Steps between C-alpha positions, in 0.01 A plus 500: 500500500639839404524753781381849431590824676230444762627147575852608598587595858782719623754269664399201287798304373574268210798262488658386177654177389878507463749541218863383510734737315762339278836627386394477139182696568698778675747526212231481230283772656797726564643461151171629362405765758781581744839391360721604791803273563379367838181376329651344185861404566587257783869601512420869511230434760759329724699827504194715567366615834255206480773236486309300242225503244176677605167560336417844376259681729273536198505122463408461868214747448385309191497165687315662791248646256433161341461335841267782610286461190467127551422529873287811506436715195369214283241432772366855525324724248821691437469765231868596497745705698574867533849473641736364763665673793767427755679230305780361714753222448637380836730217405621364165331198345748230400483183289313231689296741715135402519267800519140540608282806542257618766250760382307709751208731432619828659220743410178515299346818367185519284543716189306826517506543122451143372221299664625175344825490699693556816868549577684227694852540630688170535823439689699229320786343691734237352677252724752222462410151621675575828266800548754772420329802345669590172259758357192708571282734298160665530287467190197714424227302327160572359247234592155462348201557728226241518201581278693714254396479133761237397372262769141508374 
């Protein structure tokens, strides 16, 4: 059952499945989108401040987004997003790390100008399998209200 704006509660949480990050995935993503030496070259990464290969923060955000969609956004009447705030990377993601995401409904605000939607702020936190937080971000989503035209 799809949850609408009215069905969501502030403080409600959603937990994702997990995803194990591979060395090849880190290198492949970085070669295309963030080709810095500590993301694409193992030898250079050894000499970096990270002491080894690490995932791009953008890669971590992308994984967290996918896990968030699977755990939460695909189960609500999400109409899209209007932005993200307070993106933080706390610790690097390395090959072999297994990530999961916890999504919390922070705040809900009905739209004053569009009766078919409300605004929902979601805190997304990504963790390793030993519960170390690696990333957080607040996303601002538009969620369809029950009874709007497209639901009829």
